[in-house]
C-alpha positions as CSV (number, residue, x, y, z in Angstrom):
1,M,130.4,102.7,87.2
2,T,128.0,105.1,89.0
3,I,127.4,104.6,92.7
4,S,123.6,104.6,93.5
5,V,122.8,106.0,97.0
6,L,119.7,105.9,99.1
7,I,119.5,108.6,101.9
8,A,117.5,107.7,105.0
9,D,117.0,110.6,107.5
10,D,113.9,111.9,109.2
11,Q,115.0,115.5,108.6
12,A,114.0,116.7,105.2
13,M,116.6,119.5,105.1
14,V,119.4,117.0,105.9
15,R,118.1,114.6,103.1
16,A,118.0,117.4,100.6
17,G,121.5,118.7,101.6
18,F,123.1,115.3,101.3
19,A,121.3,114.6,98.0
20,A,122.4,117.9,96.4
21,L,126.0,117.4,97.6
22,L,126.2,113.9,96.3
23,D,124.3,114.5,92.9
24,A,127.0,117.2,92.2
25,H,129.7,114.7,92.0
26,D,130.5,112.5,88.9
27,G,130.0,108.9,89.6
28,I,127.4,109.2,92.3
29,R,123.6,109.3,91.8
30,V,120.9,109.6,94.6
31,A,118.5,106.9,93.8
32,G,115.9,107.9,96.5
33,Q,115.2,109.3,99.9
34,A,113.5,107.8,102.9
35,A,112.0,109.6,105.9
36,D,112.3,106.7,108.4
37,G,113.8,103.2,108.7
38,A,110.6,101.5,107.4
39,E,110.6,103.5,104.3
40,A,114.4,102.8,103.9
41,V,113.8,99.1,104.0
42,T,111.1,99.3,101.4
43,L,113.1,101.5,99.0
44,A,116.2,99.5,99.5
45,A,114.5,96.4,98.2
46,R,113.0,98.3,95.2
47,L,115.8,100.6,94.3
48,D,118.7,98.2,95.1
49,P,121.3,101.0,96.0
50,D,125.0,100.4,96.3
51,V,125.2,102.4,99.5
52,I,122.6,103.5,102.0
53,L,123.3,106.7,104.2
54,M,121.4,105.6,107.4
55,D,120.6,108.0,110.2
56,V,121.0,106.1,113.4
57,R,118.0,107.8,115.2
58,M,114.8,107.9,113.3
59,P,111.0,107.4,114.4
60,Q,109.1,104.3,114.1
61,V,111.9,102.0,112.7
62,D,115.3,103.3,113.6
63,G,118.4,103.1,111.6
64,I,119.8,100.0,113.6
65,E,116.6,97.9,113.0
66,A,116.5,99.0,109.5
67,T,120.0,97.8,108.9
68,R,119.2,94.5,110.5
69,R,116.3,94.0,108.2
70,I,118.2,95.0,105.1
71,L,121.3,92.9,105.8
72,G,119.3,90.0,107.2
73,P,118.9,86.7,105.4
74,G,116.5,86.5,102.6
75,Y,116.2,90.2,101.8
76,P,114.8,90.6,98.4
77,A,117.4,92.6,96.6
78,A,119.7,91.9,93.7
79,H,122.8,92.6,95.8
80,V,123.5,93.5,99.4
81,P,124.1,97.2,99.9
82,R,126.7,98.9,102.1
83,I,125.3,100.8,104.9
84,L,127.0,103.9,106.1
85,M,125.6,105.1,109.5
86,L,125.2,108.7,110.2
87,T,125.3,109.8,113.8
88,T,125.6,113.3,115.7
89,F,127.7,111.6,118.6
90,D,131.2,110.2,118.2
91,I,130.5,107.6,120.9
92,D,127.0,106.3,120.9
93,D,125.6,103.0,122.2
94,Y,123.5,102.8,119.0
95,V,126.7,102.7,116.9
96,Y,127.8,99.6,118.7
97,D,124.5,97.9,117.8
98,A,125.0,99.1,114.2
99,L,128.4,97.2,114.0
100,E,126.7,93.9,115.1
101,A,123.9,94.6,112.6
102,G,126.4,94.7,109.8
103,A,127.0,98.3,109.1
104,S,130.1,99.1,107.0
105,G,130.8,102.6,108.1
106,F,130.1,105.5,110.4
107,L,130.2,109.2,109.8
108,L,129.4,112.2,111.9
109,K,126.6,114.4,110.6
110,D,129.0,117.5,110.9
111,A,131.6,116.0,108.7
112,L,132.9,118.1,105.8
113,P,131.3,117.7,102.4
114,E,134.4,116.1,101.0
115,E,134.4,113.6,103.8
116,L,130.9,112.5,103.0
117,V,131.7,112.1,99.3
118,H,134.9,110.1,100.1
119,A,133.0,108.0,102.7
120,V,130.5,106.9,100.0
121,R,133.2,106.1,97.5
122,V,135.1,104.0,100.2
123,V,132.1,102.0,101.4
124,A,130.9,101.5,97.9
125,G,134.4,100.0,97.0
126,G,134.0,97.3,99.8
127,D,136.1,98.9,102.5
128,A,134.8,99.8,106.0
129,L,135.0,103.4,107.2
130,L,134.8,105.1,110.5
131,A,135.0,108.8,111.3
132,P,138.5,109.5,112.5
133,S,137.3,110.6,116.0
134,V,135.4,107.3,116.4
135,T,137.8,104.6,114.9
136,R,140.0,103.1,117.6
137,R,138.2,104.3,120.7
138,M,134.8,103.0,119.4
139,I,136.1,99.7,118.3
140,E,138.1,99.1,121.5
141,Q,135.1,100.0,123.8
142,F,132.9,97.9,121.6
143,A,135.2,94.8,121.7
144,G,136.2,95.4,125.3
145,R,132.7,94.9,126.6
146,R,132.1,91.7,124.6
147,P,133.0,88.3,125.9
148,R,135.6,86.2,124.1
149,T,133.8,83.7,121.9
150,P,135.0,80.1,121.0
151,R,133.5,80.6,117.5
152,A,135.8,83.5,116.9
153,A,138.9,81.5,117.9
154,T,137.7,78.4,115.9
155,A,137.2,80.4,112.7
156,L,141.0,81.4,112.6
157,A,141.7,77.6,112.1
158,D,141.5,78.0,108.2
159,L,143.9,81.0,108.1
160,T,147.5,80.6,107.0
161,D,150.2,82.0,109.3
162,R,150.6,85.1,107.0
163,E,146.7,85.6,106.9
164,R,146.7,85.5,110.8
165,E,149.4,88.1,110.8
166,V,147.5,90.3,108.5
167,L,144.4,89.9,110.6
168,V,146.2,91.0,113.8
169,L,147.4,94.1,112.0
170,I,143.9,94.9,110.6
171,G,142.7,94.6,114.2
172,R,145.4,97.1,115.2
173,G,143.9,99.6,112.8
174,R,146.7,99.4,110.2
175,S,146.1,100.4,106.6
176,N,147.1,98.3,103.6
177,G,150.2,100.4,103.1
178,E,151.2,100.2,106.8
179,I,150.7,96.4,106.8
180,A,152.9,96.1,103.7
181,A,155.6,98.1,105.4
182,D,155.3,96.1,108.7
183,L,155.6,92.7,106.9
184,F,158.0,93.8,104.1
185,I,155.7,92.7,101.3
186,A,153.9,94.6,98.4
187,E,150.7,96.4,99.0
188,Q,149.0,94.5,96.3
189,T,150.0,91.3,98.2
190,V,148.5,92.6,101.3
191,K,145.1,93.4,99.4
192,T,145.2,89.7,98.3
193,H,145.6,88.4,101.8
194,V,142.9,90.8,103.2
195,G,140.5,89.5,100.6
196,K,141.3,85.9,101.6
197,V,140.9,86.6,105.3
198,L,137.5,88.2,104.6
199,A,136.4,85.4,102.5
200,K,137.6,82.6,104.7
201,L,136.0,84.2,107.9
202,G,132.8,85.2,106.0
203,L,133.2,88.8,106.9
204,R,131.6,91.7,105.1
205,D,134.6,94.1,105.5
206,R,137.5,95.3,107.6
207,V,135.6,96.7,110.5
208,H,134.1,93.2,111.1
209,A,137.6,91.8,110.8
210,V,138.7,94.2,113.6
211,I,135.7,92.9,115.8
212,L,136.7,89.3,115.2
213,A,140.3,89.9,116.0
214,Y,139.2,91.3,119.3
215,D,136.7,88.6,120.0
216,A,139.3,85.9,119.3
217,G,141.9,87.5,121.6
218,L,144.3,88.4,118.8
219,V,144.2,92.1,119.8
220,E,143.7,93.4,123.3
221,P,141.7,96.7,124.0
222,A,143.6,99.6,125.2
223,T,143.5,100.0,128.9
């Protein structure tokens, strides 16, 4: 299956570079390019991409607002795309807003070419992705400044004890392999549990499971 990608960035050279890089790889096709958030919203509805590379800072409609519109209810597309945010800063308040808007991943613009290709494949496969320099620090700062929500704790009621254990480990940044080792179960079993956790909690991907784990008090931000 070929992954279709929409690139949204206000710099033409950046768009062209990303497009040339991605089109050179088997299984990835650049479906279109947008010069700002408003055009990204329009093209996303028309082209129905699997993944959108969305620059955080763009004129008119920025990447955060475009993400809200695309992932909001009633958006006219055949399926909901995964949105990978592009930023020049490893800690950026805009990135926190992107998490709440539903973005599935974050990547620094100075990432290596192979990191960009890997990120597109990971996000298209339904997993969340954060740049290594962003991951835990960003999530902890994001969650640490949010109040605990009764809804988050209530949502956990439908989880089994094992699924709750898995959610705690996801919140601590563990991979499926690490969770399998921690719980002495097969990695395929972990994948099944992760899928059930996301489905029961109505979450798009792992990064939003991390946020809920913090919101519900299952994981504490580092001090």
